[in-house]
C-alpha positions as a printed NumPy array, in Angstrom:
array([[  0.   ,   0.   ,   0.   ],
       [  1.455,   3.376,  -0.986],
       [  2.31 ,   5.921,   1.69 ],
       [ -0.311,   8.678,   1.87 ],
       [  0.539,  12.13 ,   3.154],
       [ -1.769,  14.855,   4.455],
       [ -1.065,  16.788,   1.238],
       [ -2.23 ,  13.756,  -0.811],
       [ -5.414,  13.564,   1.251],
       [ -6.045,  17.289,   0.818],
       [ -5.666,  16.958,  -2.976],
       [ -8.063,  13.998,  -3.022],
       [-10.529,  15.919,  -0.851],
       [-10.375,  18.943,  -3.152],
       [-10.841,  16.802,  -6.275],
       [-13.92 ,  15.173,  -4.704],
       [-15.517,  18.509,  -3.774],
       [-14.738,  18.598,  -0.05 ],
       [-13.389,  22.142,  -0.203],
       [-14.23 ,  25.778,   0.281],
       [-12.972,  29.008,  -1.307],
       [ -9.705,  30.141,   0.226],
       [ -9.954,  33.505,   1.986],
       [ -6.743,  34.613,   0.256],
       [ -8.164,  34.16 ,  -3.237],
       [-11.505,  33.334,  -4.829],
       [-10.1  ,  30.655,  -7.152],
       [ -7.747,  28.875,  -4.774],
       [ -9.301,  26.068,  -2.751],
       [ -8.271,  24.438,   0.465],
       [ -9.723,  21.2  ,   1.784],
       [-12.019,  21.738,   4.747],
       [-10.397,  19.076,   6.886],
       [-11.024,  20.465,  10.346],
       [-13.905,  19.464,  12.598],
       [-14.536,  21.037,  15.971],
       [-15.674,  17.736,  17.512],
       [-13.015,  15.546,  15.854],
       [ -9.39 ,  15.147,  16.782],
       [ -6.577,  16.068,  14.426],
       [ -5.885,  13.949,  11.387],
       [ -4.565,  10.509,  12.152],
       [ -3.028,   7.797,   9.995],
       [ -4.122,   4.225,  10.713],
       [ -2.659,   1.17 ,   9.029],
       [ -4.124,  -2.322,   9.235],
       [ -3.832,  -5.433,   7.08 ],
       [ -4.352,  -4.393,   3.438],
       [ -5.749,  -0.956,   4.318],
       [ -4.607,   2.555,   5.106],
       [ -6.772,   5.32 ,   6.6  ],
       [ -5.928,   8.98 ,   6.845],
       [ -8.548,  11.159,   8.449],
       [-10.38 ,  12.407,  11.467],
       [-10.859,  10.237,  14.526],
       [-12.517,  10.319,  17.923],
       [-10.803,   8.199,  20.569],
       [ -8.98 ,   6.285,  17.804],
       [-12.179,   5.483,  15.857],
       [-12.75 ,   6.796,  12.335],
       [-15.163,   9.685,  12.698],
       [-15.702,  12.631,  10.345],
       [-13.941,  13.004,   7.004],
       [-11.283,  10.58 ,   5.816],
       [ -9.687,   8.653,   2.986],
       [ -9.507,   4.861,   3.106],
       [ -7.337,   2.825,   0.716],
       [ -7.902,  -0.929,   0.813],
       [ -7.91 ,  -4.241,  -1.067],
       [-11.281,  -5.286,  -2.524],
       [-10.835,  -8.813,  -3.86 ],
       [ -8.341,  -8.591,  -6.743],
       [ -8.781,  -4.806,  -6.987],
       [ -7.82 ,  -1.887,  -4.818],
       [-10.359,   0.676,  -3.677],
       [-10.292,   4.279,  -2.515],
       [-13.086,   5.733,  -0.402],
       [-13.106,   9.462,   0.203],
       [-15.878,  10.701,   2.463],
       [-17.617,  10.624,   5.802],
       [-17.198,   8.058,   8.58 ],
       [-19.333,   7.415,  11.629],
       [-18.351,   4.964,  14.359],
       [-15.519,   3.607,  12.195],
       [-17.808,   2.816,   9.224],
       [-18.415,   4.588,   5.923],
       [-21.575,   6.601,   6.603],
       [-22.798,   9.788,   4.938],
       [-21.63 ,  11.268,   1.652],
       [-18.697,   9.655,  -0.078],
       [-16.988,   8.528,  -3.241],
       [-15.769,   4.982,  -3.828],
       [-13.515,   4.162,  -6.795],
       [-11.857,   0.839,  -7.638],
       [ -8.863,  -0.063,  -9.776],
       [-11.297,  -2.058, -11.976],
       [-12.943,   1.2  , -13.056],
       [-16.115,   1.093, -10.953],
       [-17.073,   4.311,  -9.23 ],
       [-19.89 ,   5.242,  -6.843],
       [-20.711,   8.723,  -5.611],
       [-23.523,   9.035,  -3.118],
       [-24.568,   8.079,   0.36 ],
       [-23.335,   5.256,   2.568],
       [-24.84 ,   3.714,   5.702],
       [-23.083,   1.237,   7.986],
       [-20.304,   0.645,   5.395],
       [-22.744,  -0.017,   2.492],
       [-23.817,   2.074,  -0.501],
       [-27.254,   3.08 ,   0.721],
       [-29.741,   5.685,  -0.495],
       [-29.376,   7.986,  -3.504],
       [-26.252,   7.768,  -5.642],
       [-24.63 ,   7.309,  -9.035],
       [-22.771,   4.085,  -9.886],
       [-20.49 ,   3.78 , -12.946],
       [-20.1  ,   0.142, -13.988],
       [-16.951,  -1.5  , -15.28 ],
       [-17.614,  -3.765, -18.21 ],
       [-15.606,  -6.988, -18.442],
       [-16.627,  -7.47 , -22.046],
       [-16.328,  -5.052, -24.951],
       [-19.625,  -3.287, -25.585],
       [-21.084,  -3.417, -29.085],
       [-24.288,  -2.319, -30.787],
       [-25.472,  -5.955, -30.704],
       [-24.387,  -6.56 , -27.119],
       [-24.596,  -3.374, -25.003],
       [-23.335,  -3.446, -21.419],
       [-24.415,  -1.61 , -18.286],
       [-22.778,   1.787, -18.107],
       [-24.379,   3.937, -15.413],
       [-27.016,   3.673, -12.689],
       [-28.602,   6.743, -11.112],
       [-30.929,   6.03 ,  -8.237],
       [-31.4  ,   4.321,  -4.919],
       [-28.873,   1.892,  -3.513],
       [-29.431,  -1.033,  -1.177],
       [-25.854,  -2.242,  -0.804],
       [-25.773,  -2.35 ,  -4.607],
       [-27.589,  -0.637,  -7.495],
       [-31.159,  -1.701,  -6.702],
       [-34.486,   0.051,  -6.304],
       [-35.928,   3.115,  -8.001],
       [-33.494,   4.497, -10.558],
       [-32.425,   4.759, -14.176],
       [-30.034,   2.241, -15.726],
       [-28.104,   3.536, -18.749],
       [-26.587,   1.05 , -21.217],
       [-23.461,   1.538, -23.343],
       [-25.67 ,   2.134, -26.403],
       [-27.285,   5.11 , -24.625],
       [-30.607,   3.37 , -23.941],
       [-32.097,   4.235, -20.548],
       [-34.346,   1.844, -18.654],
       [-36.355,   2.344, -15.472],
       [-34.568,   0.036, -13.037],
       [-37.852,  -1.288, -11.597],
       [-38.834,  -2.486, -15.088],
       [-35.417,  -4.066, -15.741],
       [-33.88 ,  -7.249, -14.322],
       [-31.751,  -6.88 , -11.176],
       [-28.308,  -5.395, -11.838],
       [-26.323,  -7.687,  -9.547]])
């Protein structure tokens, strides 16, 4: 796992929209990484994962970045934590090309969000693949939403087969 510095985390936070205009200039941005009820930033390393973010009594709480192994891929979560779990707004991206931006609850994608699929097979006009899901999550893209295929066709997810 690569070493992550506070500057790296700030750049990730800025790129994911966790920022505010800098008082010294309207264009410059600085990550809003301070929380009045959270301790200072802390790095935590465990087997196959690295966390850099806010903590309360050693537990992930507030904003943070988590890098970890997800099967044969690596994943990066940038967002809110509550009680050590991903909860609140966040962005999850994997080395396979999947990306989810939305809400999390108890470490699961939960509630409204946007999920970009990674296709294992090459899409074609005859065989389109799932491309994007915008809607409700229940640990995975499921519930009320719109599923967009690689050919541009959009389908109401409740009328389509499950997207497991």
